[in-house]
C-alpha positions as CSV (number, residue, x, y, z in Angstrom):
1,M,17.5,-11.7,20.6
2,T,18.3,-15.1,18.9
3,S,20.9,-15.8,16.3
4,G,20.0,-19.5,16.0
5,V,16.7,-21.3,15.3
6,A,13.6,-19.1,15.4
7,H,11.2,-20.1,18.2
8,A,7.9,-21.7,17.4
9,D,5.8,-19.1,15.8
10,D,2.4,-19.1,13.9
11,G,3.0,-15.6,12.6
12,Y,0.7,-13.8,14.9
13,D,3.4,-11.7,16.5
14,L,4.4,-10.2,13.2
15,W,7.7,-8.4,13.5
16,L,7.1,-7.7,17.2
17,R,8.6,-10.9,18.4
18,N,9.9,-10.3,22.0
19,G,12.2,-12.3,24.2
20,E,10.7,-14.6,26.8
21,H,12.3,-12.7,29.7
22,A,12.0,-9.2,28.6
23,A,11.4,-6.8,31.5
24,A,13.4,-3.6,31.0
25,A,13.4,-0.8,33.6
26,V,11.3,2.0,32.2
27,V,10.4,5.3,33.8
28,A,7.8,7.7,32.4
29,Q,8.0,11.2,33.8
30,Q,4.5,12.1,32.8
31,S,1.3,10.1,32.8
32,S,-1.0,9.4,29.8
33,P,-2.5,6.4,28.1
34,T,0.0,6.8,25.3
35,L,3.0,6.9,27.6
36,S,1.7,3.9,29.4
37,V,1.6,2.0,26.1
38,A,5.1,3.1,25.3
39,A,6.4,2.0,28.6
40,A,4.7,-1.4,28.3
41,E,6.1,-1.9,24.9
42,L,9.6,-1.2,26.1
43,R,9.3,-3.6,29.1
44,R,8.0,-6.2,26.7
45,G,10.5,-5.6,23.9
46,L,13.8,-4.8,25.6
47,P,15.9,-7.5,27.4
48,D,15.9,-8.0,31.1
49,G,18.6,-6.1,32.9
50,A,19.0,-3.5,30.2
51,R,19.9,0.0,31.2
52,E,17.1,2.3,32.4
53,V,14.9,4.0,29.8
54,L,13.4,7.4,30.5
55,L,10.4,8.7,28.7
56,A,10.0,12.5,28.9
57,R,8.6,15.2,26.7
58,T,11.1,17.8,25.4
59,T,9.5,20.4,27.8
60,S,10.4,18.3,30.8
61,P,12.9,20.1,33.1
62,Q,15.2,17.1,33.1
63,V,15.3,17.2,29.3
64,T,15.8,20.9,28.9
65,A,18.6,20.8,31.5
66,L,20.5,18.4,29.2
67,K,20.7,21.1,26.5
68,L,20.5,18.5,23.8
69,D,20.6,19.5,20.1
70,L,17.5,17.7,18.9
71,G,16.9,19.6,15.7
72,T,13.3,20.2,14.5
73,L,11.2,17.2,15.6
74,G,7.8,18.5,14.8
75,D,4.7,17.0,16.4
76,E,5.6,13.3,15.8
77,G,9.4,13.2,15.6
78,Y,11.4,11.5,18.3
79,A,15.0,11.5,19.6
80,V,16.7,8.7,21.5
81,R,19.9,9.5,23.3
82,P,22.3,7.9,25.8
83,V,22.5,10.4,28.6
84,R,23.5,10.7,32.3
85,I,20.9,11.8,34.8
86,G,21.7,12.0,38.5
87,G,24.9,10.0,37.8
88,R,23.0,7.2,36.1
89,A,23.5,6.0,32.5
90,V,20.0,6.3,31.0
91,T,18.6,6.0,27.5
92,L,16.3,8.9,27.0
93,I,13.3,8.9,24.6
94,T,11.9,12.3,24.0
95,G,9.6,14.2,21.6
96,N,7.2,17.1,21.5
97,S,4.1,14.8,22.0
98,D,3.3,11.5,23.7
99,R,2.7,10.0,20.3
100,A,6.3,11.0,19.3
101,I,7.7,9.2,22.4
102,L,5.7,6.1,21.4
103,Y,7.2,6.1,18.0
104,G,10.6,6.6,19.6
105,A,10.0,3.6,21.9
106,F,9.2,1.4,18.9
107,A,12.3,2.7,17.0
108,L,14.5,1.7,20.0
109,I,12.9,-1.7,20.0
110,R,13.6,-2.1,16.3
111,Y,17.2,-0.9,16.8
112,V,17.8,-3.6,19.4
113,H,16.0,-6.3,17.6
114,T,18.1,-5.8,14.5
115,G,21.2,-6.6,16.4
116,N,22.3,-3.3,17.9
117,A,23.2,-2.6,21.5
118,L,20.8,-0.5,23.6
119,A,23.6,1.6,25.0
120,T,24.7,2.9,21.6
121,A,21.2,4.0,20.5
122,T,21.3,7.6,19.1
123,L,18.3,8.0,16.9
124,T,16.4,11.0,15.5
125,S,13.6,10.8,13.0
126,S,10.5,12.8,12.0
127,P,7.9,11.6,9.5
128,R,8.0,13.3,6.1
129,I,4.4,12.6,5.5
130,K,1.5,13.7,7.7
131,L,-1.2,11.2,7.0
132,R,0.0,7.6,7.0
133,V,-3.2,5.6,6.5
134,L,-4.4,2.1,5.9
135,D,-7.5,1.7,3.7
136,H,-9.5,-1.3,4.7
137,W,-11.8,-2.5,1.9
138,D,-13.9,-4.3,4.5
139,N,-17.6,-4.7,4.2
140,L,-20.2,-4.7,7.0
141,D,-21.0,-8.4,6.3
142,G,-17.5,-9.4,7.2
143,T,-16.2,-10.0,3.7
144,V,-13.2,-8.1,2.4
145,E,-13.0,-6.9,-1.2
146,R,-9.6,-8.0,-2.6
147,G,-8.9,-9.6,0.8
148,Y,-6.9,-12.8,0.9
149,A,-6.4,-13.3,4.7
150,G,-9.8,-14.4,5.8
151,Q,-12.8,-12.4,7.0
152,S,-12.7,-8.7,8.1
153,L,-10.7,-8.0,11.3
154,W,-13.7,-5.9,12.5
155,D,-16.5,-7.9,14.0
156,W,-19.2,-5.4,13.4
157,W,-21.9,-7.7,14.8
158,T,-20.4,-7.7,18.3
159,L,-19.2,-4.1,18.3
160,P,-19.4,-1.8,20.2
161,D,-19.9,-4.2,23.2
162,F,-17.1,-6.6,22.6
163,R,-13.7,-5.2,21.8
164,D,-11.6,-8.1,20.5
165,P,-8.0,-8.1,21.9
166,R,-6.8,-8.3,18.3
167,Y,-7.8,-4.7,17.9
168,V,-5.1,-3.7,20.4
169,D,-2.5,-5.9,18.6
170,Y,-3.5,-4.3,15.3
171,A,-2.9,-0.9,16.8
172,R,0.4,-1.9,18.3
173,A,1.7,-3.2,14.9
174,N,0.6,0.0,13.1
175,A,2.1,2.3,15.7
176,S,5.4,0.3,15.5
177,I,5.8,1.4,11.9
178,G,4.3,4.9,12.2
179,I,0.9,4.4,10.7
180,N,-1.4,7.0,12.2
181,G,-4.8,6.4,10.5
182,T,-7.2,3.7,9.4
183,V,-10.2,3.8,7.1
184,L,-12.5,1.2,8.5
185,N,-14.8,0.4,5.6
186,N,-14.7,-0.3,1.9
187,V,-14.4,2.6,-0.6
188,N,-17.4,0.9,-2.3
189,A,-19.2,2.1,0.8
190,S,-22.5,1.1,2.3
191,P,-24.5,4.1,3.6
192,T,-25.3,2.0,6.7
193,S,-21.7,2.8,7.8
194,L,-22.9,6.4,8.5
195,T,-25.9,5.4,10.7
196,A,-26.0,5.9,14.4
197,P,-25.4,2.2,15.4
198,Y,-22.3,2.0,13.1
199,I,-21.0,5.3,14.3
200,A,-21.1,3.8,17.8
201,K,-19.2,0.8,16.5
202,A,-16.5,3.0,14.9
203,A,-16.3,5.0,18.1
204,A,-15.4,1.8,20.0
205,L,-12.6,1.1,17.7
206,A,-11.4,4.7,17.9
207,D,-11.2,4.3,21.7
208,V,-9.0,1.3,21.3
209,F,-6.7,2.9,18.8
210,R,-6.4,6.4,20.4
211,P,-3.6,5.6,22.8
212,Y,-1.6,4.3,19.8
213,G,-1.9,7.6,17.9
214,I,-4.3,6.2,15.3
215,K,-7.3,8.1,14.0
216,V,-10.2,6.4,12.4
217,Y,-11.7,7.5,9.1
218,L,-14.8,6.3,7.3
219,S,-15.5,5.8,3.6
220,A,-18.6,7.8,2.7
221,R,-21.1,7.0,0.0
222,F,-21.9,10.1,-1.9
223,S,-25.6,9.3,-2.2
224,A,-26.0,8.8,1.5
225,P,-28.3,11.9,1.9
226,I,-30.8,10.1,-0.3
227,E,-30.4,6.5,1.1
228,I,-30.3,7.3,4.8
229,G,-31.2,11.0,4.9
230,G,-34.5,10.9,3.1
231,L,-33.5,13.6,0.6
232,K,-34.4,13.5,-3.1
233,T,-31.0,14.5,-4.3
234,A,-27.3,14.3,-3.4
235,D,-26.4,17.4,-5.5
236,P,-23.4,19.0,-3.7
237,L,-24.6,22.5,-4.5
238,D,-28.0,21.9,-2.9
239,P,-28.2,23.6,0.5
240,Q,-30.2,20.8,2.0
241,V,-27.5,18.3,1.0
242,A,-24.7,20.4,2.5
243,A,-26.7,20.8,5.7
244,W,-27.2,17.0,5.9
245,W,-23.5,16.4,5.6
246,K,-22.8,19.1,8.2
247,A,-25.2,17.5,10.6
248,K,-23.8,14.0,10.0
249,A,-20.3,15.3,10.6
250,D,-21.4,16.9,13.8
251,E,-23.0,13.6,14.9
252,I,-19.8,11.6,14.2
253,Y,-17.5,14.1,16.0
254,R,-19.8,14.0,19.1
255,A,-19.0,10.2,19.2
256,I,-15.4,10.4,18.0
257,P,-13.9,13.8,18.8
258,D,-10.7,13.0,17.0
259,F,-12.4,11.5,13.9
260,G,-10.1,12.0,10.9
261,G,-12.6,12.6,8.2
262,F,-14.0,10.9,5.1
263,L,-12.5,8.9,2.2
264,V,-14.7,9.2,-1.0
265,K,-14.8,7.1,-4.1
266,A,-17.1,8.9,-6.5
267,N,-18.2,8.4,-10.1
268,S,-16.0,5.3,-10.5
269,E,-17.1,1.7,-11.2
270,G,-20.7,2.7,-10.8
271,Q,-20.4,4.6,-7.5
272,P,-22.5,7.8,-7.2
273,G,-20.8,11.2,-7.3
274,P,-21.1,14.9,-8.1
275,R,-20.9,14.2,-11.9
276,D,-24.3,12.6,-11.6
277,Y,-25.5,16.2,-11.2
278,H,-23.2,17.8,-13.7
279,R,-20.9,19.0,-10.9
280,T,-17.2,18.6,-10.6
281,H,-15.2,16.5,-8.2
282,A,-14.1,19.8,-6.6
283,D,-17.8,20.7,-6.0
284,G,-18.4,17.4,-4.2
285,A,-15.2,17.3,-2.2
286,N,-15.5,21.0,-1.1
287,M,-19.1,20.5,0.1
288,M,-18.0,17.6,2.3
289,A,-14.8,19.4,3.4
290,E,-16.9,22.3,4.7
291,A,-18.8,19.9,6.9
292,V,-15.7,18.5,8.6
293,A,-13.6,21.6,8.6
294,P,-14.9,23.1,11.9
295,H,-13.7,19.8,13.6
296,G,-10.3,19.7,11.9
297,G,-11.3,16.9,9.6
298,I,-10.1,16.2,6.1
299,I,-11.5,14.7,2.9
300,M,-9.5,12.2,1.0
301,W,-11.0,12.3,-2.5
302,R,-10.0,9.4,-4.8
303,A,-8.8,10.2,-8.3
304,F,-9.5,6.6,-9.5
305,V,-12.2,7.3,-12.0
306,Y,-13.3,5.7,-15.2
307,A,-16.7,5.7,-16.8
308,E,-18.3,5.2,-20.2
309,T,-17.6,8.9,-21.0
310,N,-14.0,8.0,-21.9
311,A,-13.5,4.9,-24.1
312,E,-10.3,6.2,-25.8
313,D,-7.8,5.2,-23.1
314,R,-8.6,4.4,-19.5
315,A,-5.1,5.5,-18.5
316,K,-6.0,9.1,-19.4
317,Q,-9.2,9.6,-17.6
318,A,-8.1,10.6,-14.1
319,Y,-5.7,13.3,-15.5
320,T,-8.4,14.5,-17.9
321,E,-11.0,15.0,-15.1
322,F,-8.7,16.3,-12.3
323,K,-6.0,18.4,-14.0
324,P,-8.4,21.2,-14.8
325,L,-9.5,21.3,-11.2
326,D,-6.0,22.1,-9.9
327,G,-6.2,24.8,-7.2
328,K,-10.0,24.5,-6.9
329,F,-10.1,22.1,-3.9
330,A,-10.7,23.4,-0.3
331,P,-7.6,23.5,1.9
332,N,-8.7,20.4,3.9
333,V,-9.1,18.2,0.7
334,I,-6.3,15.9,-0.4
335,V,-6.7,14.1,-3.8
336,Q,-5.7,10.4,-3.5
337,V,-4.0,9.1,-6.6
338,K,-3.0,5.5,-7.3
339,N,0.6,4.9,-8.0
340,G,-0.2,4.2,-11.7
341,A,-2.8,5.3,-14.1
342,I,-4.6,1.9,-14.5
343,D,-5.1,-0.2,-11.4
344,F,-2.3,-1.6,-9.1
345,Q,-0.7,-3.7,-11.8
346,P,2.6,-5.6,-11.2
347,R,4.3,-2.7,-12.9
348,E,2.9,0.6,-14.1
349,P,4.7,3.9,-14.9
350,F,4.1,6.6,-12.3
351,H,0.7,8.3,-12.5
352,P,0.8,11.4,-14.7
353,L,-1.1,13.4,-12.1
354,F,2.0,13.4,-9.9
355,G,3.7,16.7,-10.9
356,A,0.7,18.0,-12.8
357,M,-1.4,19.5,-10.0
358,P,1.0,21.8,-8.1
359,K,-1.7,23.8,-6.4
360,T,-3.4,20.6,-4.9
361,P,-2.1,18.2,-2.3
362,L,-1.9,14.7,-3.7
363,M,-1.9,11.6,-1.6
364,M,-0.3,8.4,-2.8
365,E,-2.4,5.3,-2.9
366,F,-0.6,2.0,-3.0
367,Q,-2.2,-1.5,-2.8
368,I,-0.6,-3.6,-0.1
369,T,-3.0,-6.5,-0.7
370,K,-1.9,-8.4,-3.8
371,E,-5.0,-8.2,-6.1
372,Y,-2.9,-8.5,-9.2
373,L,0.3,-10.2,-7.8
374,G,-0.8,-13.6,-6.9
375,F,-3.1,-13.0,-3.9
376,A,-1.7,-14.3,-0.6
377,T,0.0,-17.4,-2.0
378,H,2.7,-15.7,-4.2
379,L,5.8,-14.4,-2.5
380,A,6.0,-10.8,-3.9
381,Y,7.7,-8.2,-1.8
382,L,6.3,-4.9,-2.8
383,G,9.0,-2.7,-1.4
384,P,10.7,-2.3,-4.8
385,L,7.3,-1.5,-6.4
386,F,6.7,1.2,-3.9
387,T,10.2,2.7,-4.2
388,E,10.2,2.5,-8.0
389,T,7.2,4.9,-8.0
390,L,8.4,7.1,-5.2
391,D,11.8,7.6,-6.8
392,A,10.4,8.3,-10.3
393,D,11.2,11.7,-11.6
394,T,8.2,13.8,-12.7
395,F,10.5,16.7,-13.9
396,E,7.8,19.1,-12.8
397,K,10.5,21.5,-11.7
398,G,13.4,20.0,-13.5
399,P,15.5,16.9,-12.6
400,G,15.0,15.6,-9.1
401,S,11.3,16.4,-8.9
402,T,10.5,12.9,-7.7
403,V,7.1,11.6,-6.9
404,A,8.2,11.3,-3.2
405,K,8.9,15.1,-3.2
406,V,5.4,15.7,-4.6
407,I,3.6,13.7,-2.0
408,D,5.7,14.8,1.0
409,G,4.9,18.5,0.1
410,S,8.5,19.6,-0.3
411,L,8.3,20.2,-4.1
412,E,5.2,22.4,-4.0
413,G,5.0,23.7,-0.5
414,H,2.0,21.7,0.8
415,T,1.6,20.9,4.5
416,L,-1.3,18.5,4.0
417,T,0.4,15.3,2.9
418,G,-0.5,11.7,2.8
419,M,0.1,8.1,1.8
420,A,-2.6,5.4,1.8
421,G,-2.2,1.7,1.5
422,V,-5.0,-0.7,0.7
423,A,-4.6,-3.2,3.6
424,N,-3.9,-6.9,3.3
425,I,-5.2,-7.7,6.8
426,G,-7.8,-10.1,7.9
427,R,-8.7,-12.6,10.6
428,D,-6.1,-15.2,9.5
429,R,-3.8,-16.1,12.4
430,D,-0.9,-14.5,10.6
431,W,-2.9,-11.4,9.8
432,S,-2.1,-11.2,6.1
433,G,-2.4,-14.7,4.6
434,S,1.3,-15.5,4.8
435,T,4.5,-14.5,6.7
436,F,6.0,-12.7,3.7
437,N,2.8,-10.7,3.1
438,Q,3.5,-9.1,6.5
439,A,6.6,-7.5,5.0
440,N,4.4,-5.5,2.6
441,W,2.4,-4.0,5.5
442,Y,5.7,-3.3,7.2
443,A,7.3,-1.8,4.1
444,F,4.3,0.5,3.5
445,G,4.5,1.9,7.0
446,R,8.2,2.5,6.9
447,L,8.0,4.2,3.5
448,A,5.1,6.3,4.6
449,W,7.3,7.6,7.4
450,D,10.3,8.1,5.2
451,P,9.9,7.6,1.4
452,S,13.7,7.8,1.0
453,L,14.4,4.5,2.7
454,S,15.7,1.7,0.5
455,S,13.5,-1.4,-0.1
456,Q,16.4,-3.7,0.5
457,A,17.2,-2.1,3.9
458,I,13.5,-2.4,4.9
459,A,13.5,-6.0,3.8
460,R,16.6,-6.7,5.9
461,E,15.3,-5.1,9.1
462,W,11.9,-6.9,8.7
463,A,13.7,-10.2,8.3
464,E,15.8,-9.6,11.4
465,Q,12.8,-8.8,13.5
466,T,10.7,-11.6,12.0
467,F,13.2,-14.5,11.9
468,G,16.0,-13.4,14.1
469,T,19.5,-12.1,13.3
470,N,21.2,-15.2,12.0
471,P,23.1,-13.8,9.0
472,R,22.4,-16.9,6.9
473,V,18.7,-16.5,7.4
474,V,18.6,-12.8,7.0
475,D,20.8,-12.8,3.8
476,T,18.8,-15.5,2.2
477,V,15.4,-14.1,3.0
478,T,16.4,-10.6,1.9
479,Q,17.8,-11.8,-1.4
480,M,14.6,-13.8,-2.0
481,M,12.4,-10.9,-1.3
482,Q,14.3,-8.3,-3.3
483,G,13.8,-9.9,-6.7
484,S,10.4,-11.5,-6.0
485,R,8.2,-8.7,-7.4
486,E,10.3,-8.5,-10.6
487,A,9.7,-12.3,-11.0
488,V,5.9,-11.7,-10.8
489,V,6.2,-9.0,-13.5
490,D,8.2,-11.4,-15.7
491,Y,5.8,-14.3,-15.5
492,M,2.6,-12.2,-15.6
493,T,3.1,-9.0,-17.5
494,P,6.6,-8.6,-19.0
495,L,7.9,-5.6,-20.9
496,G,5.1,-3.2,-19.9
497,L,2.1,-5.4,-20.5
498,A,-0.8,-4.8,-18.0
499,H,-4.1,-6.2,-16.9
500,Q,-3.7,-9.6,-18.5
501,M,-5.4,-11.3,-15.6
502,S,-8.5,-13.3,-15.9
503,T,-11.6,-11.1,-15.4
504,S,-13.0,-13.6,-12.9
505,G,-11.5,-12.3,-9.6
506,H,-8.2,-11.4,-11.3
507,Y,-7.0,-14.9,-10.7
508,G,-4.8,-16.5,-13.3
509,P,-4.0,-15.5,-16.9
510,G,-6.6,-14.3,-19.4
511,P,-4.9,-12.3,-22.2
512,W,-7.4,-13.7,-24.8
513,I,-10.5,-12.3,-23.0
514,S,-12.4,-9.9,-25.4
515,D,-16.1,-10.4,-25.0
516,L,-17.0,-8.2,-22.0
517,K,-19.4,-5.3,-22.4
518,R,-16.9,-2.4,-21.8
519,P,-13.7,-2.4,-23.9
520,E,-11.5,-1.6,-20.9
521,W,-12.8,-4.6,-19.0
522,N,-11.0,-6.9,-21.5
523,P,-7.3,-7.9,-21.4
524,T,-7.2,-7.6,-25.2
525,Y,-7.9,-3.9,-24.9
526,Y,-4.5,-3.6,-23.0
527,N,-2.4,-5.9,-25.1
528,H,-3.6,-5.0,-28.7
529,A,-1.8,-8.2,-29.8
530,D,-2.1,-9.0,-33.5
531,A,-0.1,-10.7,-36.2
532,G,1.9,-7.5,-36.6
533,G,2.9,-6.8,-33.0
534,I,1.8,-6.1,-29.5
535,G,1.3,-3.2,-27.1
536,F,-0.8,-0.2,-26.5
537,D,0.1,2.9,-28.6
538,R,0.0,5.8,-26.2
539,T,2.1,8.1,-28.4
540,A,0.8,10.9,-30.7
541,T,-0.2,8.2,-33.3
542,G,-2.4,6.5,-30.6
543,S,-4.1,7.8,-27.5
544,N,-1.4,10.4,-26.9
545,A,-1.4,9.6,-23.1
546,V,2.3,10.4,-23.1
547,A,1.4,14.1,-23.5
548,Q,0.0,14.0,-19.9
549,Y,3.6,13.9,-18.6
550,A,6.0,16.8,-18.3
551,P,7.9,17.3,-21.6
552,P,11.2,15.7,-20.6
553,V,9.3,12.6,-19.5
554,A,6.9,12.6,-22.5
555,K,9.9,12.8,-24.8
556,I,11.3,9.6,-23.4
557,F,8.0,7.7,-23.3
558,A,7.1,8.9,-26.8
559,D,10.1,7.3,-28.4
560,P,10.4,3.5,-28.3
561,A,14.2,3.8,-28.6
562,L,14.2,5.8,-25.4
563,T,11.4,4.2,-23.4
564,P,12.8,1.8,-20.8
565,E,12.1,-1.7,-22.1
566,R,10.3,-2.5,-18.9
567,D,7.6,0.0,-20.0
568,L,7.8,-0.6,-23.7
569,L,4.4,-2.2,-24.4
570,W,2.7,0.2,-22.0
571,F,3.4,3.0,-24.4
572,H,4.1,1.4,-27.8
573,H,2.6,-1.1,-30.2
574,V,5.8,-2.7,-31.6
575,K,6.6,-5.5,-34.0
576,W,7.2,-9.0,-32.8
577,D,10.6,-9.0,-34.5
578,R,11.8,-5.7,-33.1
579,K,15.4,-5.9,-32.0
580,M,15.8,-5.5,-28.2
581,A,18.9,-4.3,-26.2
582,S,19.9,-8.0,-25.6
583,G,20.0,-8.6,-29.4
584,R,17.0,-10.8,-29.2
585,T,13.7,-10.1,-31.0
586,L,10.8,-8.8,-28.9
587,W,9.2,-12.3,-29.1
588,A,12.3,-14.0,-27.9
589,E,12.7,-11.5,-25.2
590,M,9.2,-12.0,-23.9
591,V,9.7,-15.8,-23.8
592,A,13.0,-15.3,-21.9
593,D,11.2,-13.0,-19.4
594,Y,8.5,-15.6,-18.8
595,D,11.1,-18.2,-18.3
596,R,13.2,-16.0,-16.0
597,G,10.2,-15.4,-13.8
598,V,9.4,-19.1,-13.4
599,A,13.1,-19.8,-12.7
600,Y,13.3,-17.2,-10.0
601,V,10.4,-18.9,-8.1
602,A,12.1,-22.3,-8.5
603,D,15.2,-20.7,-7.1
604,M,13.3,-19.2,-4.1
605,R,12.1,-22.7,-3.3
606,T,15.6,-24.0,-3.3
607,R,16.9,-21.2,-1.1
608,W,14.0,-21.6,1.3
609,A,14.7,-25.3,1.6
610,T,18.2,-24.6,2.9
611,L,16.7,-22.6,5.8
612,K,14.5,-25.5,7.1
613,P,16.8,-26.2,10.1
614,L,16.8,-22.5,11.0
615,I,13.1,-21.5,10.8
616,D,10.3,-22.7,13.0
617,A,8.4,-25.6,11.5
618,E,5.0,-23.9,11.1
619,R,6.1,-20.8,9.3
620,W,8.7,-22.7,7.2
621,Q,6.1,-25.3,6.0
622,K,3.4,-22.8,5.1
623,T,5.9,-20.8,3.1
624,A,7.3,-23.9,1.4
625,T,3.8,-25.0,0.4
626,Y,3.0,-21.5,-0.9
627,L,6.2,-21.4,-2.9
628,A,5.2,-24.7,-4.5
629,V,1.8,-23.2,-5.4
630,Q,3.5,-20.1,-6.8
631,E,5.9,-22.1,-9.0
632,R,3.0,-24.1,-10.4
633,E,0.9,-21.0,-11.1
634,A,3.9,-19.1,-12.6
635,R,4.3,-22.0,-15.1
636,W,0.6,-21.8,-15.8
637,W,0.9,-18.0,-16.4
638,R,3.9,-18.6,-18.7
639,D,2.4,-21.5,-20.7
640,A,-1.1,-20.0,-21.1
641,S,0.3,-16.6,-22.2
642,L,2.7,-18.1,-24.7
643,A,-0.1,-20.3,-26.1
644,Y,-2.2,-17.2,-26.7
645,W,0.6,-15.1,-28.2
646,M,1.5,-17.9,-30.6
647,S,-2.1,-18.2,-31.7
648,V,-1.9,-14.5,-32.6
649,N,1.7,-14.0,-34.0
650,H,2.0,-17.5,-35.6
651,L,5.7,-17.6,-34.5
652,P,7.5,-20.7,-33.3
653,L,9.1,-20.6,-29.8
654,P,12.8,-19.8,-29.8
655,A,15.2,-22.7,-29.9
656,G,15.4,-24.5,-26.5
657,A,12.2,-23.0,-25.1
658,A,9.8,-25.5,-23.7
659,P,6.3,-25.6,-25.3
660,P,3.2,-24.9,-23.2
661,Q,2.0,-28.0,-21.3
662,H,-1.5,-27.7,-22.8
663,D,-3.1,-26.2,-25.9
664,L,-4.8,-22.8,-25.8
665,T,-8.3,-24.3,-25.6
666,W,-7.4,-26.1,-22.4
667,Y,-6.3,-22.9,-20.7
668,K,-9.3,-20.9,-22.0
669,Q,-11.8,-23.4,-20.4
670,L,-10.4,-23.0,-16.9
671,S,-12.8,-21.1,-14.6
672,F,-12.6,-20.0,-11.0
673,P,-15.9,-18.2,-10.1
674,L,-15.2,-18.7,-6.3
675,A,-11.7,-17.1,-6.3
676,P,-11.3,-15.2,-3.1
677,G,-11.4,-11.4,-2.6
678,Q,-14.6,-10.7,-4.6
679,G,-16.7,-9.5,-1.8
680,K,-18.2,-6.0,-2.5
């Protein structure tokens, strides 16, 4: 554990940076691949000469003889205790399963690497959410949709023969933060993923991941019975279709006995689905659920739907299609709902389906990769975005009915619970495109285990493990991180604006774009900016999307005087001269927000520069370079957006505000057809 300069580091080791002489004494009472992994991690991660660590299940005679009060650990919960066995001072790691002991081992390593003494470790924790899953939008050709960290981690061409050592390190990193599942392929799935050769490739990955407690899942294309099965239909109520899926599930489980199940994107963005046959999402999900049920598998059915059948307000469509189906899904189906009703924007109000389907388990879907928050080059710590959604109150059963309580099952009594994160991982040496992007992977895992954790505490423990425990480094890094996402909101989509990105790969600003075929593909659809005002009216005088929330929430969102200003333009079309809480007009407030976002990035650059003597050169320089890119692009966002708004509202900039560097025509002519992340 260092408190001085971090050692040379290219970012590969993530938050699992171990001392050069680590070799703790570890004893495992039982033998299994998972316990062997746990012992190896402790020997690698704890300092040489540390007290003995004993790994034993709760049913071990040595553990039962201690008569410890361990509470209710469940299948995955762990306990770490300082005990005396045979007159020796020992640190015990115990749980009801080998996987639980592995999680306890990583928790102990985290405890020590964040500056605590091994001898004082008294830890108990159980996950509040059952399925903690990464969704990889990886394609079979090696590209990654919305990926900004290089090619896919999976080398499908050399699998199943060659198992890249990185697969083990990927599993280690996930197990260290409690992630227990991975969807290997893109939700815009190729049916080839379900053919025998690719099942064998998935089985090879499952073999690597199994000792780390990680199950594999596959995204399934709904029309696969036609494309690889030779059927003439994929109608979920057709017995031949149901039989095909049952046979396919049986085939997969023969190769992967602990296969988790399927993730399905249906009737969205051109993907096939049950509505093609005038069936419901429940019809499709339940047919597939029946195929995997005998094996203990589940279906994660995405609620991200929008089609030409609903041009009124894209934000309403998921609720409109799924709310009537509450209670109609099979017991092994969980409906996967994005955090907001549009599409992973820098800020969205919580999705109205949370709290609206009490008879159906709902699984949170966050996006860890930063499709709309500056790709890999903008420093945007997403912990505050995640916790903002999890802490939001649905009022389903009165005050305190938070989104977190919906998805952990405690509010409605569900035992099938889940949280998914769209991964930001690729073949880049630092895994996620930058050091600070690793923190979003880390934060997702920690919050999937315990949604009540604070984003700031997570940032701090990540910084301590990533850069060492020097307080100057940790304090500075944590402060930078904690406000970084808000800065992105400020310079991209202030005051509740959304989807103002260029439609070419979602890179850069494009609030003027209005010529695409579908209305909801255009940023102008979401800003409704005109000479009179700006914002999307989702009250009773507009689309009435507010009515999809519980009455206490709808009452707040329906009234611009009660709506939090951060969400104002999401729910209301308001005049440019509306007086804001600060006393400024809406227009002046918007300009101030854009400027505040740019200034925050400039301040991060200054803060980071002070750490140069304390951070290894490689990670410091890459971060410094990316912060310079971020400041340049934040100014671009600010200037281009203001140039467009002024062309619409014909208002001058407030006194003292700098004019855009170029005119609107200059910004409009910029084009980036080769922006990364567009592989499908």
